[in-house]
MIVO-345890 format. One record per residue: residue in three letters; x, y, z of N, C-alpha, C in turn. Coordinates in pm, whole numbers, plus 50000, padded with zeros to 5 digits. Each point is the difference from the previous one (the first is absolute). Layout:
BEGIN
alaXYZXYZXYZ ...
// end
This chain:
BEGIN
met500894989050020499085010249948500985011850025 lys500995001950099500995010849993500495002049883 arg500614989249929500485002249871499145004749897 ser499144996349988498875005349902499815014750018 leu499945003350153499655016850018501195006949949 cys501184995150041501255006649936500184999649867 ile499664988249900500015002249873499065009649955 leu498645000750033498895008249975500735017550017 leu500495001950143500625013850018500875002549878 leu501114992549951500955001049928499345003249842 val499084992449953499534999949898499425013750005 gly499035004950099499295010849991501105015449980 phe501154997350105500975010649987500764998449840 ile500094990849930500455000349891499055007549872 ser498814996250015499135002849966499615015850007 leu500375005450111499735012350059501135008649904 gly501344995950004501295002749950499945004949854 arg498954989349933499884995549835498885011549976 ala499285003850059498985009949960500285011249917 thr499325004249913500325008949926499215016750050 ala498984998050093499575012650059500515003150140 gln500475011450040500325001850129498965003150062 asn500044989950142499225004150088500385010950095 arg499105009150061500275013450091501195006549941 pro500085006649894501185006349925500535012250063 tyr499335006350079500475012150073500094997750144 ile500174988450043499864998150156501485002350043 asp501245001549921501205002950071500275014349959 asp499185008849959500115013049937499715006750153 lys499104995350111499365006950088501365004350108 leu499775011050046501255004650102499884990750098 phe498814997150075499764991350132499554989249938 his500014986450072498844989349984500274992050116 phe499134991350048499684993850133499774984649957 gly500214992850097499884987250023499964989250086 phe499914990050043500574991550072500914984750008 ser500424997050039500754986850001499804990550093 leu500284987549959499844986350077501474993849969 gly500414994150091501354991449963500194986750101 ile500794992649943500574988250074501785002450026 asn500465000450132501015003950024500834989350077 phe501304997549980501084990650058500985010350087 met499584997550134500985006750092500984989050052 ala501285008650019501124989650045500715011150110 phe501044994250049501055007550064501274996549945 gly501075011050027501224997849977500774999650115 thr500404989750028500814997550141501525000450012 tyr500505005850105501735001549991500054994350156 asp500714989950012500334992650138501035009750042 ser499714999150149500855008950095501144989150028 asn500244987550009501154990450007500215002350170 glu499015004150082500194998950135500004985550042 val500704998250107500054986850049498824999650106 ile499034991649988499174999550087499554988350087 asp500234998050103500144988450099500754987649933 gly501445005249941500674992849937500074999649857 glu498625004249916499904996549894499585012049928 ile500744997449851500005013149920498584994049884 tyr498935009449995498954998549913499815009249898 his500214989049871499515007749872498565000249941 thr499835009449955498695004249940499535003749862 arg498904998649938499634999249876498545001750002 thr499765005049887498635002749963499384986549955 ser499044993250042499164986949970498905003549932 gly500124998749844498435000149926499595014549990 met499115002249900499365010649973498444996249940 phe499105004350154498734996049992499055012949930 pro499094995349943499165011449909499075009850094 gly500295010549990498855010350095499265007249900 phe499385008950066498955006949928500245015849994 ser499885008249910500075016050005498895006749945 val499785010650049498925010249932500495014150012 gly499585008049909500495014350014499005007149883 phe500475013649984499305009949952500955006949904 ile499625004049879501025006549911499745014949988 thr500655010449990499885011949942501215001949886 asp499755003249899501154998949874499745017049944 leu501035006150016500335013149922500774998449858 arg499585004549912500544999349874501315014349986 leu501314992649994501015010649980500285004949834 ser499804984749940500485007449867499344986349935 arg500315000149850499174988749912500694988150054 his500984996350069500374985250023500424997550159 leu499755014050061500594997350175498795005550053 asn499874993350117498845001750111500705003250114 leu499265004550113500404998850148498734993350052 arg500324991750091498954989950062499994999350136 phe498865001650085500214998450132498934986650040 thr500334992150068499264990550012499804994350169 pro499735005750072499824995950141499134987549990 gly500204992250087499674984550026500134993450119 met499704985950036500564992550081499884985849960 gly500954994050076500234983849969499684993450117 phe499654988249955500064987050112500824989049960 gly500734995350086501054988349949500564997050173 ser501034988549945500834996550109501294996949945 lys501075000350084501284995649961500594992050113 ser500874991949995500584984250058501595003950016 ile500654996450097501164997750003500534987550038 thr500844992649950500244985250055501715004350053 tyr500304991550104501155001950078500394986250005 lys501644996850004500454987550048501395004750057 thr500714992050072501075001950062501264993749909 gln501035005750032501094997349953500574985250040 ser499684995450116500644986750043498784991349954 glu498735002849958499134986849965499455008249863 pro500165003649916499415005749854499054991749986 gln499874987149997498764994449954498725003450087 arg500105003450128498785007250074499655014749957 arg498564997949983499565013049953499105004550114 phe499805016250014498695005650090499905010049912 thr498405003749970499295007749955499125010450071 thr499795011549971499255009350079499355006749869 glu498855004450028499195005049903499765018550031 val499775009549916499565013350040499005003949932 leu498835005250049498875005649940500605013449958 ser499475003049876500145014849949498895007849947 leu499675012250047498925006749921500455014949996 pro500885000749898500465014749939499145007649955 val499905011750012499285012949979501015006049900 tyr500085003949864501095001249910499555018049957 val501085008850007499475011449925501375001349909 pro499664996849885500965002049886499615008549876 leu501155004749975499935009749835501204993149912 tyr499254999849864500604993549906499965007849880 leu500964997149921500345008049847499634983949909 lys498995005949913499464988649895500505005449860 trp500704989749943500715006549860499104987749907 ser499465007649872498884991249940500565001349854 ala500084990349935500434999449891498435005749905 glu500514998549827498505001749951499194990749978 arg499055004850018498754992950002500024991849860 glu499584988450009499494990049868498724996950020 val498895006649914498704999650013499504998950137 asn499794988450078499524995250116500854995750128 tyr501285003349956500964994850104501105008350039 arg500815004250095500855009350012501234994150094 pro501134993349999501074996050092500375013950081 tyr500654996550128500395010250058501214996650113 leu500755008750042500854996650143499395008750072 ile500544997050143499425008050094501254997150124 gly500085012050074501135001050098499685012650108 gly500634997650128499405008550073500354992250170 gly499325006550073500494996750151498675008450114 gly500354995150116498925007250078500274993950131 ile499115002450080500054997350141499154991150039 ser500174990650094498964988350002500024998450176 tyr498884996450100499795003350121499124984750027 asp500974991150071499224985750016499165003550125 val498814995949988499075003050130500144988150048 ser500154987349982499984988050094501265002850094 lys499564996950114500884997250111499794990850102 asp500194987649935499644985450114501275000650106 lys500115003650108501164998450083500154984550071 ser498854991049986500294985950051500844992449889 lys500385006249883500914995249908501715003050047 pro500684993349975501204999350042501115010049921 val499365001049871500615009949904498915011049990 leu500485013550041498815011449980500855010149906 gln499505001449883500615012249915499215013250034 arg501015012750012499445012849971499135000649906 pro499195011350044499055001749877500165011649900 leu501325008550022500105008549858501034996349935 asp499995002249872500784995249911500365010249869 tyr500975001749922499915006749875500344990849900 phe499584998749858500024992249893500285005949869 ile500864993549917500025000549848499054991449944 glu499205002849876499544991349933500054999649844 phe499874989649929500344998249863499304988549933 gly499775005349885499064990749922499465003949827 phe499214989649963499635002349906498604994649959 gly499215005249910498454995049970499555006149888 cys498994995949963499115004349858498445005750047 asp499825009449934498585005849964499294991049928 phe498754996250038499084995449884498745009450024 tyr499755004749855499195008650002498344992749963 phe498884999050101498634999149958499065008349995 asn499034996649939498765008549956499825012350137 trp500074994150140499745007350089501105002250119 phe501134993549978500955001150112501234998449919 lys501175001450066501124996349985500564988650114 phe500494986949938500614989550110501364999749962 cys500485000850120501765000749993500644992550083 pro500164983749962500854993750099501705001649995 gln500585002950128501125004850001500904989850147 leu501054999749940500824992250071501385005650062 thr500105003050138500815009150077500874992950086 tyr501455007550043500704994750079500405008050103 ser499634999650161500225010150080501314996950096 ile500875008950044500884997650104500115009350081 gly499774995850144500215007250124501285006950042 phe500305010550044500955004350039500464997150135 asn499205003050093500005003250130500434984450082 asn500694999950106500194983950089498525002650061 val499284989050008498594998250045500184989550134 ile501124996950045499714989950106499925010450124 thr499324996450093499755006250125501404992550102 pro500885008450056501234989350084499324994950118 ile500514990850039499604993250097500075008450152 asp500535009150002500085008650107498965010150027 gln499264999249873498515006850008498784991250018 arg500214986550012499204989450006500004991450141 pro499505006050122500054995750128498864985649998 glu499065004449914499034984450014500754990749924 val501045001349940500454983849937500324991850106 ala499784986149984500854991150099501275002249947 val500804993650134501404998749973500484988049909 gln499304988249963500404992749933499465002349860 asp499505011349973499445002249896500585017349904 glu501015000050075500885014349986500564995749881 tyr500564983749973500725001149874499645005849871 tyr498604997450006498925003249850500865013949966 thr499965009150095500405015849978501375002849996 arg500844994650116501285001749992500894994749912 ser499594991549910500814995749905499855005849878 ile499145011549998499985007349881500565013550022 lys500745005649912500985012250010498935010649940 lys499624992649860498865011849929499364993449926 leu498665006549988498704991549958499485014849892 thr499914994049834499505010749919498774995049951 asn499065008549952498844993549943500075002549818 his499444985049951500054998749873498394996949923 gln499895003449915498764994349941499614999349836 ile499464990449982499655000949837498365000950000 thr499355007349915498835004750000499504999649845 leu498864992349970499234999249898498855006450003 thr499945011349926498855008750017499155000249917 phe498825000049997498725003849891499375014350029 asn500505011749938499435010949987499085001149896 phe498915007850063498715005049926499795012650003 glu499855007349897500405016649989498715002449862 
// end
């Protein structure tokens, strides 16, 4: 069923690109236009080991897997020129990230903890679009912004700081229909802040669980997002 649906969508987009009449021919000439977005995100951490000796052991960390989450947002687009647009797209994500630990003496033994993430994004992007080909128009996008994670589960052994700054870049394609533009887009974002909360700020953590935090020197956010924009 899923394969049949993908084939139908692909055939629909190919037919749309081969059409001889343009749908909504003047939509890109507007100074402002608006929309909303729905997306699938894959969140992960970048981990950097502290190499601290904890109870006679050195722990090594890595991100284990990338689990799909959900994103939603709003779009405000300002036309700067024929090929360049400025976009403000605040939104919110829902997802989780996991960290796997292993000891230097017994690398076959693994321990995993999961961190829930609910970031609110406030980004600004520049979008460069190629020439329109009947009813499709590919583009590149890049920018950055601020995110604030509203999840704060202190019962978890790892607690991330809420504020982060990030850059993001990717590509997509505008498909023009009779009543709207449909714009699938793939982006990758990298956070700059060290978001690990130090153990000396976590008095609620049990002594036997301190290695979850003490073994990490630096923790950064990474995210891949497949977004479906409706404009």
